[in-house]
Every structure is written in C-alpha cells, then in structure tokens.
GUGU-660875 format. One record per residue (C-alpha): residue in three letters; x, y, z. Coordinates in steps of 0.5 Angstrom, whole numbers, plus 2048, in hexadecimal, padded with zeros to 3 digits. Last residue first. Layout:
{vexse 'Ala' {X Y Z}}
...
***
This chain:
{vexse 'Leu' {7DF 889 734}}
{vexse 'Trp' {7E6 889 731}}
{vexse 'Leu' {7E4 88A 72A}}
{vexse 'Val' {7DF 88F 72C}}
{vexse 'Gly' {7E4 893 730}}
{vexse 'Ile' {7E9 893 72B}}
{vexse 'Val' {7E4 896 725}}
{vexse 'Leu' {7E2 89C 72A}}
{vexse 'Thr' {7EB 89D 72C}}
{vexse 'Leu' {7ED 89D 725}}
{vexse 'Ala' {7E6 8A1 722}}
{vexse 'Thr' {7E6 8A6 728}}
{vexse 'Leu' {7ED 8A7 727}}
{vexse 'Pro' {7ED 8A9 721}}
{vexse 'Ala' {7E7 8AD 722}}
{vexse 'Gly' {7EB 8B1 728}}
{vexse 'Val' {7F2 8B3 724}}
{vexse 'Lys' {7F0 8B7 71D}}
{vexse 'Phe' {7E9 8B9 722}}
{vexse 'Tyr' {7ED 8BC 726}}
{vexse 'Thr' {7F0 8C1 722}}
{vexse 'Trp' {7EB 8C1 71E}}
{vexse 'Phe' {7E6 8C4 723}}
{vexse 'Gly' {7EB 8CA 726}}
{vexse 'Ile' {7EF 8CA 72D}}
{vexse 'Glu' {7F0 8D0 72F}}
{vexse 'Val' {7F4 8D2 735}}
{vexse 'Gly' {7F3 8DA 738}}
{vexse 'Gln' {7F1 8D7 73F}}
{vexse 'Gly' {7EB 8D8 73F}}
{vexse 'Arg' {7EC 8D3 738}}
{vexse 'Ala' {7EF 8CE 73C}}
{vexse 'Arg' {7E9 8CD 742}}
{vexse 'Gln' {7E4 8CE 73C}}
{vexse 'Val' {7E7 8C8 737}}
{vexse 'Val' {7E9 8C4 73D}}
{vexse 'Ile' {7E1 8C4 73E}}
{vexse 'Leu' {7E0 8C3 738}}
{vexse 'Asn' {7E3 8BD 737}}
{vexse 'Ala' {7E0 8BA 73F}}
{vexse 'Val' {7DA 8BC 73C}}
{vexse 'Ser' {7DA 8B7 736}}
{vexse 'Gly' {7DA 8B6 72F}}
{vexse 'Val' {7D9 8BE 72E}}
{vexse 'Leu' {7E1 8BE 72C}}
{vexse 'Thr' {7E1 8B7 727}}
{vexse 'Phe' {7E2 8B0 727}}
{vexse 'Asn' {7E4 8B0 72D}}
{vexse 'Gly' {7DD 8AF 732}}
{vexse 'Ala' {7DC 8A8 72D}}
{vexse 'Leu' {7E0 8A6 733}}
{vexse 'Thr' {7DB 8A6 739}}
{vexse 'Ser' {7D4 8A4 734}}
{vexse 'Ala' {7D9 89E 732}}
{vexse 'Met' {7DB 89B 738}}
{vexse 'Ala' {7D5 89C 73C}}
{vexse 'Val' {7D1 899 736}}
{vexse 'Val' {7D5 893 736}}
{vexse 'Leu' {7D5 892 73D}}
{vexse 'Trp' {7CD 892 73D}}
{vexse 'Ser' {7CD 88D 738}}
{vexse 'Arg' {7D3 889 73A}}
{vexse 'Gln' {7CE 889 741}}
{vexse 'Pro' {7C7 888 73C}}
{vexse 'Asp' {7CA 882 739}}
{vexse 'Pro' {7C4 87E 735}}
{vexse 'Leu' {7C0 886 733}}
{vexse 'Gln' {7BA 888 737}}
{vexse 'Gly' {7BD 88B 73C}}
{vexse 'Leu' {7C0 890 738}}
{vexse 'Phe' {7BB 894 734}}
{vexse 'Pro' {7B9 897 739}}
{vexse 'Lys' {7BF 89B 73B}}
{vexse 'Ile' {7C0 89E 735}}
{vexse 'Val' {7BD 8A4 737}}
{vexse 'Leu' {7C0 8A4 73C}}
{vexse 'Val' {7C7 8A3 73A}}
{vexse 'Ala' {7C7 8A9 734}}
{vexse 'Pro' {7C4 8AE 738}}
{vexse 'Val' {7CB 8AD 73E}}
{vexse 'Asn' {7CF 8AC 736}}
{vexse 'Ser' {7CE 8B3 733}}
{vexse 'Val' {7C7 8B4 72E}}
{vexse 'Ile' {7CB 8B3 728}}
{vexse 'Asn' {7D2 8B0 72A}}
{vexse 'Ser' {7CF 8AB 72F}}
{vexse 'Leu' {7CA 8A9 729}}
{vexse 'Leu' {7D0 8A7 725}}
{vexse 'Ala' {7D4 8A3 72A}}
{vexse 'Thr' {7CE 8A1 72D}}
{vexse 'Leu' {7CC 89E 726}}
{vexse 'Gly' {7D3 89C 725}}
{vexse 'Gly' {7D3 898 72A}}
{vexse 'Leu' {7CD 894 729}}
{vexse 'Ile' {7CE 892 722}}
{vexse 'Pro' {7D5 890 724}}
{vexse 'Leu' {7D3 88C 72A}}
{vexse 'His' {7CE 888 726}}
{vexse 'Glu' {7C8 887 72B}}
{vexse 'Leu' {7C6 88D 728}}
{vexse 'His' {7C3 88A 722}}
{vexse 'Leu' {7BF 890 720}}
{vexse 'Ala' {7B8 88C 71F}}
{vexse 'Gly' {7B9 88C 727}}
{vexse 'Val' {7B7 894 726}}
{vexse 'Ala' {7B0 890 724}}
{vexse 'Ala' {7AF 88C 728}}
{vexse 'Ile' {7B0 892 72E}}
{vexse 'Val' {7AB 896 72A}}
{vexse 'His' {7A6 890 72B}}
{vexse 'Pro' {7A8 88F 732}}
{vexse 'Ser' {7A6 896 733}}
{vexse 'Phe' {7AA 89A 733}}
{vexse 'Val' {7A6 8A1 732}}
{vexse 'Ser' {7A2 8A3 738}}
{vexse 'Lys' {7A6 8A1 73D}}
{vexse 'Glu' {7AE 8A1 73C}}
{vexse 'Leu' {7AB 8A8 739}}
{vexse 'Gly' {7AA 8AA 740}}
{vexse 'Ala' {7AF 8A7 743}}
{vexse 'Val' {7B4 8AA 73E}}
{vexse 'Val' {7B1 8B1 740}}
{vexse 'Ile' {7B2 8AF 748}}
{vexse 'Phe' {7B9 8AC 747}}
{vexse 'Leu' {7BB 8B2 743}}
{vexse 'Gly' {7B8 8B7 747}}
{vexse 'Ala' {7BC 8B3 74E}}
{vexse 'Phe' {7C3 8B4 74A}}
{vexse 'Met' {7C2 8BB 748}}
{vexse 'Val' {7C0 8BD 74F}}
{vexse 'Leu' {7C7 8B9 751}}
{vexse 'Leu' {7CB 8BD 74B}}
{vexse 'Pro' {7C9 8C3 74E}}
{vexse 'Trp' {7CC 8C2 754}}
{vexse 'Asp' {7D2 8C1 752}}
{vexse 'Val' {7D5 8C0 759}}
{vexse 'Glu' {7DC 8C6 75A}}
{vexse 'Ala' {7D8 8CB 75D}}
{vexse 'Tyr' {7D5 8C6 763}}
{vexse 'Val' {7DD 8C5 765}}
{vexse 'Lys' {7DE 8CD 765}}
{vexse 'Glu' {7D8 8CD 76A}}
{vexse 'Pro' {7DA 8C7 76E}}
{vexse 'Lys' {7DF 8CC 770}}
{vexse 'Val' {7E6 8C8 771}}
{vexse 'Arg' {7EB 8C6 775}}
{vexse 'Arg' {7E6 8C5 77C}}
{vexse 'Thr' {7E3 8BE 779}}
{vexse 'Phe' {7DF 8BA 779}}
{vexse 'Leu' {7DC 8BA 772}}
{vexse 'Met' {7E1 8B6 76F}}
{vexse 'Leu' {7DD 8B0 773}}
{vexse 'Val' {7D7 8B2 770}}
{vexse 'Gly' {7DA 8B1 76A}}
{vexse 'Ala' {7DC 8AA 76B}}
{vexse 'Val' {7D5 8A9 76D}}
{vexse 'Ile' {7D2 8AB 766}}
{vexse 'Ala' {7D8 8A7 763}}
{vexse 'Val' {7D6 8A0 766}}
{vexse 'Gly' {7CE 8A0 767}}
{vexse 'Ala' {7CE 8A2 760}}
{vexse 'Pro' {7D4 89D 75E}}
{vexse 'Pro' {7D1 897 762}}
{vexse 'Leu' {7D5 893 765}}
{vexse 'Gly' {7DA 88E 760}}
{vexse 'Leu' {7E0 88E 763}}
{vexse 'Phe' {7E3 891 75D}}
{vexse 'Phe' {7DF 897 75E}}
{vexse 'Ala' {7E2 897 765}}
{vexse 'Val' {7E9 897 763}}
{vexse 'Ile' {7E7 89E 75F}}
{vexse 'Met' {7E4 8A1 765}}
{vexse 'Gly' {7E8 8A0 76A}}
{vexse 'Leu' {7EE 8A2 765}}
{vexse 'Ala' {7EA 8A9 764}}
{vexse 'Val' {7E9 8A9 76C}}
{vexse 'Leu' {7F1 8A9 76D}}
{vexse 'Val' {7F1 8AE 767}}
{vexse 'Ser' {7EE 8B2 76A}}
{vexse 'Lys' {7F1 8B3 771}}
{vexse 'Leu' {7F7 8B3 76E}}
{vexse 'Val' {7F6 8B9 76A}}
{vexse 'Leu' {7F2 8BB 76F}}
{vexse 'Pro' {7F8 8BB 774}}
{vexse 'Leu' {7FC 8BE 76E}}
{vexse 'Asp' {7F9 8C4 76C}}
{vexse 'Ala' {7FC 8C6 766}}
{vexse 'Arg' {7FF 8CB 762}}
{vexse 'Thr' {804 8CA 75D}}
{vexse 'Arg' {809 8CD 759}}
{vexse 'Leu' {80C 8C9 753}}
{vexse 'Pro' {813 8C8 753}}
{vexse 'Gln' {817 8C8 74D}}
{vexse 'Ala' {818 8C3 748}}
{vexse 'Gln' {81B 8C5 742}}
{vexse 'Leu' {819 8C0 73C}}
{vexse 'Ala' {81E 8BC 738}}
{vexse 'Ala' {81E 8BD 732}}
{vexse 'Thr' {81F 8B8 72D}}
{vexse 'Thr' {818 8BA 72A}}
{vexse 'Trp' {813 8B6 727}}
{vexse 'Phe' {80F 8B9 72B}}
{vexse 'Glu' {80C 8BF 72A}}
{vexse 'Thr' {80D 8BF 722}}
{vexse 'Arg' {80A 8B8 722}}
{vexse 'Phe' {803 8BA 724}}
{vexse 'Ile' {7FF 8B5 721}}
{vexse 'Leu' {804 8AF 722}}
{vexse 'Ala' {804 8B1 72A}}
{vexse 'Ile' {7FD 8B2 72B}}
{vexse 'Leu' {7FC 8AB 727}}
{vexse 'Ala' {800 8A8 72C}}
{vexse 'Ile' {7FF 8AB 732}}
{vexse 'Thr' {7F8 8A9 731}}
{vexse 'Leu' {7F9 8A3 72F}}
{vexse 'Leu' {7FC 8A1 734}}
{vexse 'Leu' {7F6 8A3 739}}
{vexse 'Gly' {7F2 89F 734}}
{vexse 'Val' {7F5 899 736}}
{vexse 'Ala' {7F4 89A 73D}}
{vexse 'Ala' {7ED 89C 73D}}
{vexse 'Val' {7EC 896 739}}
{vexse 'Pro' {7EF 892 73E}}
{vexse 'Ala' {7EA 894 744}}
{vexse 'Leu' {7E5 894 740}}
{vexse 'Ala' {7E3 88C 742}}
{vexse 'Ser' {7E7 88B 748}}
{vexse 'Ala' {7E4 892 74A}}
{vexse 'Phe' {7DD 890 749}}
{vexse 'Thr' {7DE 889 74D}}
{vexse 'Val' {7E1 88D 753}}
{vexse 'Tyr' {7DB 892 753}}
{vexse 'Pro' {7D6 88C 753}}
{vexse 'Ile' {7D1 88D 74E}}
{vexse 'His' {7CA 890 751}}
{vexse 'Ser' {7C8 891 749}}
{vexse 'Phe' {7C5 898 74C}}
{vexse 'Ser' {7C9 89B 750}}
{vexse 'Gly' {7CF 89A 74D}}
{vexse 'Ile' {7CC 89C 746}}
{vexse 'Ile' {7CA 8A3 74A}}
{vexse 'Ile' {7D2 8A3 74D}}
{vexse 'Asn' {7D5 8A2 747}}
{vexse 'Gln' {7D0 8A7 743}}
{vexse 'Pro' {7D2 8AB 749}}
{vexse 'Asn' {7DB 8AA 747}}
{vexse 'Gly' {7E0 8A6 74B}}
{vexse 'Thr' {7DC 8A4 750}}
{vexse 'Ile' {7DA 89D 74E}}
{vexse 'Thr' {7E1 89C 74B}}
{vexse 'Ala' {7E6 89C 746}}
{vexse 'Thr' {7E2 8A0 740}}
{vexse 'Ser' {7E4 8A6 743}}
{vexse 'Gly' {7EC 8A5 741}}
{vexse 'Val' {7E9 8A6 73A}}
{vexse 'Asn' {7E5 8AC 73B}}
{vexse 'Cys' {7EA 8B0 740}}
{vexse 'Ala' {7F0 8AE 73B}}
{vexse 'Met' {7ED 8B1 737}}
{vexse 'Ala' {7EC 8B7 73B}}
{vexse 'Val' {7F2 8B7 73D}}
{vexse 'Ala' {7F6 8B6 737}}
{vexse 'Leu' {7F3 8BC 733}}
{vexse 'Leu' {7F6 8C0 738}}
{vexse 'Tyr' {7FC 8BD 738}}
{vexse 'Pro' {7FC 8BE 730}}
{vexse 'Val' {7FA 8C5 731}}
{vexse 'Pro' {7FE 8C8 736}}
{vexse 'Asn' {804 8C9 730}}
{vexse 'Arg' {80B 8C9 736}}
{vexse 'Lys' {810 8CE 739}}
{vexse 'Leu' {810 8CA 73F}}
{vexse 'Leu' {80C 8CE 744}}
{vexse 'Ile' {808 8D0 73E}}
{vexse 'Ala' {806 8C7 73E}}
{vexse 'Ile' {806 8C8 746}}
{vexse 'Glu' {800 8CE 746}}
{vexse 'Ile' {7FC 8CB 742}}
{vexse 'Val' {7FC 8C3 744}}
{vexse 'Pro' {7FC 8C7 74C}}
{vexse 'Pro' {7F4 8CA 749}}
{vexse 'Thr' {7F3 8C4 745}}
{vexse 'Leu' {7F3 8BF 74B}}
{vexse 'Ala' {7ED 8C1 74F}}
{vexse 'Leu' {7E8 8C2 74B}}
{vexse 'Cys' {7E9 8BC 746}}
{vexse 'Ile' {7E9 8B8 74C}}
{vexse 'Thr' {7E3 8BA 74F}}
{vexse 'Asp' {7E0 8B9 747}}
{vexse 'Asn' {7E4 8B2 748}}
{vexse 'Val' {7E0 8AF 74E}}
{vexse 'Phe' {7E4 8AC 753}}
{vexse 'Phe' {7E8 8A4 752}}
{vexse 'Ala' {7E9 8A4 74C}}
{vexse 'Ser' {7E9 8AB 74A}}
{vexse 'Phe' {7EF 8AB 74F}}
{vexse 'Val' {7F3 8A6 74C}}
{vexse 'Gly' {7F1 8AA 744}}
{vexse 'Ser' {7F4 8B1 747}}
{vexse 'Val' {7FA 8AF 74A}}
{vexse 'Leu' {7FC 8A9 744}}
{vexse 'Thr' {7FA 8AE 73E}}
{vexse 'Val' {7FE 8B5 742}}
{vexse 'Ala' {805 8B0 743}}
{vexse 'Ser' {805 8AD 73C}}
{vexse 'Leu' {804 8B4 739}}
{vexse 'Leu' {80B 8B7 73F}}
{vexse 'Ile' {80E 8B0 73C}}
{vexse 'Val' {80D 8B2 735}}
{vexse 'Pro' {80F 8B9 736}}
{vexse 'His' {815 8B6 739}}
{vexse 'Arg' {818 8B8 741}}
{vexse 'Ala' {813 8B8 745}}
{vexse 'His' {814 8B6 74C}}
{vexse 'Thr' {812 8BE 74F}}
{vexse 'Ala' {80D 8BE 74A}}
{vexse 'Val' {809 8B8 74C}}
{vexse 'Trp' {80A 8BA 753}}
{vexse 'Gly' {808 8C1 753}}
{vexse 'Ser' {802 8BD 750}}
{vexse 'Ala' {801 8B9 755}}
{vexse 'Leu' {801 8BE 75B}}
{vexse 'Arg' {7FD 8C1 757}}
{vexse 'Phe' {7F8 8BC 756}}
{vexse 'Leu' {7F8 8BB 75E}}
{vexse 'Gly' {7F6 8C2 75F}}
{vexse 'Ser' {7F2 8C1 766}}
{vexse 'Leu' {7EC 8C4 762}}
{vexse 'Arg' {7ED 8BF 75C}}
{vexse 'Leu' {7ED 8B9 760}}
{vexse 'Asn' {7E8 8BC 765}}
{vexse 'Ala' {7E3 8BD 75E}}
{vexse 'Val' {7E4 8B6 75C}}
{vexse 'Val' {7E2 8B4 763}}
{vexse 'Ile' {7DB 8B8 762}}
{vexse 'Met' {7DA 8B6 759}}
{vexse 'Met' {7DB 8AF 75C}}
{vexse 'Gly' {7D5 8AF 761}}
{vexse 'Leu' {7D1 8B4 75C}}
{vexse 'Leu' {7D2 8AF 757}}
{vexse 'Leu' {7D1 8A9 75A}}
{vexse 'Thr' {7CA 8AC 75D}}
{vexse 'Ile' {7C7 8AE 756}}
{vexse 'Thr' {7C8 8A7 754}}
{vexse 'Asn' {7C5 8A3 759}}
{vexse 'Phe' {7BF 8A8 75A}}
{vexse 'Asp' {7BD 8A6 753}}
{vexse 'Leu' {7B8 8AA 752}}
{vexse 'Ala' {7B2 8A6 74F}}
{vexse 'Glu' {7AD 8A5 755}}
{vexse 'Tyr' {7AD 8AD 757}}
{vexse 'Ala' {7AB 8AC 74F}}
{vexse 'Glu' {7A6 8A7 750}}
{vexse 'Asn' {7A3 8AB 756}}
{vexse 'Leu' {7A1 8B2 753}}
{vexse 'Thr' {79E 8AE 74E}}
{vexse 'Leu' {7A1 8AC 747}}
{vexse 'Val' {79E 8AE 740}}
{vexse 'Gly' {799 8B2 744}}
{vexse 'Thr' {79B 8B9 73F}}
{vexse 'Val' {79E 8BD 745}}
{vexse 'Val' {7A2 8B6 748}}
{vexse 'Met' {7A5 8B6 741}}
{vexse 'Cys' {7A6 8BE 741}}
{vexse 'Ala' {7A9 8BE 747}}
{vexse 'Ala' {7AF 8B9 744}}
{vexse 'Gly' {7B0 8BD 73F}}
{vexse 'Ala' {7B0 8C3 742}}
{vexse 'Leu' {7B6 8C0 747}}
{vexse 'Ala' {7BA 8BD 741}}
{vexse 'Ala' {7B9 8C4 73D}}
{vexse 'Gly' {7BC 8C7 743}}
{vexse 'Thr' {7C1 8C3 744}}
{vexse 'Arg' {7C2 8C4 73D}}
{vexse 'Asp' {7C3 8CA 73D}}
{vexse 'Leu' {7BD 8D0 73C}}
{vexse 'Arg' {7C0 8D7 73C}}
{vexse 'Leu' {7BC 8D8 736}}
{vexse 'Gly' {7BF 8DA 72F}}
{vexse 'Pro' {7C1 8D4 72C}}
{vexse 'Phe' {7BF 8CE 731}}
{vexse 'Arg' {7C4 8CB 734}}
{vexse 'Gly' {7C9 8C6 734}}
{vexse 'Leu' {7C6 8C4 72C}}
{vexse 'Ala' {7C6 8BC 72D}}
{vexse 'Ile' {7C3 8BE 735}}
{vexse 'Ala' {7BE 8C3 731}}
{vexse 'Val' {7BC 8BD 72C}}
{vexse 'Tyr' {7BB 8B8 731}}
{vexse 'Thr' {7B7 8BC 735}}
{vexse 'Met' {7B2 8BE 730}}
{vexse 'Ala' {7B2 8B7 72D}}
{vexse 'Phe' {7B1 8B4 733}}
{vexse 'Val' {7AC 8B9 735}}
{vexse 'Met' {7A8 8B8 72D}}
{vexse 'Ile' {7A9 8B0 72D}}
{vexse 'Ala' {7A5 8B0 735}}
{vexse 'Ala' {7A0 8B5 733}}
{vexse 'Ile' {79F 8B1 72C}}
{vexse 'Gln' {79D 8A9 731}}
{vexse 'Thr' {798 8AE 736}}
{vexse 'Val' {794 8B0 730}}
{vexse 'Asn' {793 8A8 72F}}
{vexse 'His' {794 8A8 727}}
{vexse 'Gly' {792 8A8 720}}
{vexse 'Leu' {791 8B0 721}}
{vexse 'Val' {78B 8B2 71E}}
{vexse 'Glu' {789 8AA 722}}
{vexse 'Thr' {78B 8AD 728}}
{vexse 'Leu' {788 8B3 728}}
{vexse 'Ala' {782 8B1 726}}
{vexse 'His' {782 8AC 72C}}
{vexse 'Ala' {784 8B2 731}}
{vexse 'Leu' {77E 8B7 72D}}
{vexse 'Pro' {778 8B1 72E}}
{vexse 'Leu' {77A 8B1 735}}
{vexse 'Asp' {779 8AB 73A}}
{vexse 'His' {77E 8AF 740}}
{vexse 'Thr' {784 8AD 743}}
{vexse 'Gly' {787 8AD 73D}}
{vexse 'Leu' {786 8B4 73B}}
{vexse 'Leu' {789 8B7 741}}
{vexse 'His' {790 8B4 740}}
{vexse 'Ser' {78F 8B4 738}}
{vexse 'Ala' {78E 8BB 738}}
{vexse 'Leu' {794 8BB 73C}}
{vexse 'Gly' {798 8B8 738}}
{vexse 'Val' {796 8BD 733}}
{vexse 'Val' {797 8C2 736}}
{vexse 'Ala' {79E 8C1 739}}
{vexse 'Ala' {7A0 8BE 732}}
{vexse 'Ala' {79E 8C5 72F}}
{vexse 'Ala' {7A1 8C9 734}}
{vexse 'Phe' {7A8 8C6 734}}
{vexse 'Ala' {7A8 8C5 72B}}
{vexse 'Ala' {7A7 8CC 72B}}
{vexse 'Gly' {7AB 8CE 730}}
{vexse 'Leu' {7B0 8C9 72B}}
{vexse 'Trp' {7AE 8CF 726}}
{vexse 'Gly' {7AE 8D5 729}}
{vexse 'Ala' {7B5 8D3 72B}}
{vexse 'Met' {7B7 8D2 724}}
***
C-alpha cells in the first residue's frame, strides 16, 4: 500500500512536470501525450495529487511509512508547485493567513488557560458540588460545550480529559460515559461560534459572516445538542446514572497559578467581547496571544509546546492542494454539473457535507465544498449548513473528529479504554438527531 501511494505521488509529479516542461514548447510529444490521455496532463496531475493527499488524510497516515496527515498535505502542496499546476506565487496566494493567524492566537490563549490551572480548578469545583451522577454528567457536558464554543475544541479535549478521569475515579464512577460527554460535547458546543473549531474558523474567513450572526444562527443548535448529549448518555448507560445513591463528593486537590489564571481569564473574556463587537477575529486573537506572552510567570517554551504546529502546517498544505484542484479542474462546466445535485436544498447540502466529513475529515471536506457554495442562491445560509453539518458529523464514529481521538488517546494513557461500538451507540443517534434539528432550524 505504501509503495503504491508513493508511486502515485511520483507519477503525478512526473506527469505534471512533463506537462510543465513540454507545454512551453510546440513539441509533438506534448500534443501526443495530451491526445492519449484525453485531458490536459496538468489536470491529470492535479487530480492525482489531490486524490493521493486525501487518501492519506482519510487513512491518517501511509501504511508502512511515517508520513502522517501533515506530511501528506505538505507533500501534496509541493507536488502542485513542482508539477506546474500552481506557480510558487499562486501557492503563496492560496494560503489563508486569517485562518492560520486566528488559530495560532487562540492556541496561545488556551495554552495559558491550561498552564494556569484554570481547567483543573473548574474540574475541582464540579467534583466538590456534584451530588448525583446525572449532575456530574451534566456539569462535564456543559463545561466542555461552553468552553469549546469560544475556544478551539481540540484544545479543550486536551485540557479536560485528565481531570475528568481523575474526578470519575475519585468518586468511584465509570469514567467512560463522562469521557464520551467530553468528546461529544466539545464537538457539539464548538458548532456555536466561528472560533469553536478549525473548520468554523476556515468558514468564517471564507464567508465573512459576522461573529454575532454566526453565533445567533448556530448557538441554539449547539444548546439543544448539549441537552441531547446528556439525555442519550444517561439513557444508554442506565446502570451508571439510574441510581438514587448520592455521590460522596470529596475535594479534588488542585494546583493553580492564581495571578496567571486571573490574567488569562481577563484576556480571554476581552477577546470574546471583541469578537462579538465585530472586530476582525484574526487580529483580535493574535493580539490576545501576544498579550499572554508578556509574562514573568511561565516560560515561553511551555506555551509554544502547547501550540499544535502540525495542524497549522497541514492547513497551509491543504489550502494549496485545493487551490491547485480548483484552478485546474473546477471549471464553470464542472461547477454547473455539481449544481445538478441541487445543493441549494439544505438537507442535501447538509447530508453531503456530513458524509464527506466522515470520509476525509471535516476540514478537508469544507475546503472541497467551498468552490461550489458561491453559486448557490443563499451563500451565507449554505455556509452555516456546512459549518453545522461538518462539525456535528464528527460525533458519528470514534474516528469522526480529532477531538474524539484526543480523548481516546489521553484516556488510554491513563488506563481507560473506549471501544468503537461503545462510542458508536451514543454517537450515531446523537449525530442523526442533531443534524435533523440543525437543518430544520436553518
């Protein structure tokens, strides 16, 4: 498999490079190659590079190799330039720096919130005041969902998984349903705003939908989704929650840097207020991140270690790969043909987005769908449907979103296993219900 994928990347590079070199000369070989292939060889190269990149992203890595999603996106971007599909300047222009800047600023802010001990303080408060398993489940779900609504959901999963396991063990409860609540609530809660997850950040940059407009449209869907998350987990894990026994709450020992907690909270709240006031999200986030770096309480190396640099690189690569496909393949004729699928009907658009998100992950799905939304009668509503469907679809299976995988991997490191079917029996109905509610609401 690894050899086949590597050979395909190489073949795409060779075909495109031949087109690039031969296309500048009136040589019979170039005409013959084009006639044999039946299409412009640059188009063939673009399709091959795109397909191999997305195969690698769907699989997570190349079997037998250490090339992960980030490496595949970077390799695909390089092939788009080497093959002549894009010039180097066109590749630079394809990068959406608003998205990358916003993500970087948010990661720095959340890193400081986490390093300050804020999340452990919140977990400790929950452990002390929960008197029944359903109350504990509700608190974990709401804390995960609300934090994820304003900060990138992947980082919230990283921060909350260890203390939730600690709380469950301290209270002698089964950690699994509470960890499912963290993963699913982080996905559902992140639907609410532009800054909730990476795909929403991209959509906000492309669509230019104001932060308030986005939140007013999708926050109600997220709120109902969080209630459904609590109800479904409580229903399916009846032995854990259908009990009259009260929890023996004990204080959870927490260590926090209170001055850093205060500063981080004030900067984070200021950032959220600025978002709602309509200031440019990317500029606000990076200013907030820079403000957090002015400190004597935490070494900058610790903050940089919390930033997901591979994710930023993967985004840059995907922007270039999709730009190459859009330039070479997405002609007006192709866009018109896709229009025959009637994407203006919200259930069709939502269903297609959810399906594609579960095949290649939500961020790549959004980038593929982007070129077709500008032709629809109501682009803003269409973008909102794509944001809602690509995010909620992440709850369908255990591998449906990066947030799920973070929870599973962190839990495994602490001796807690979450099986595929254990997740699926909650995630599948939750996804179906929330998608229906979201489409009907929009």
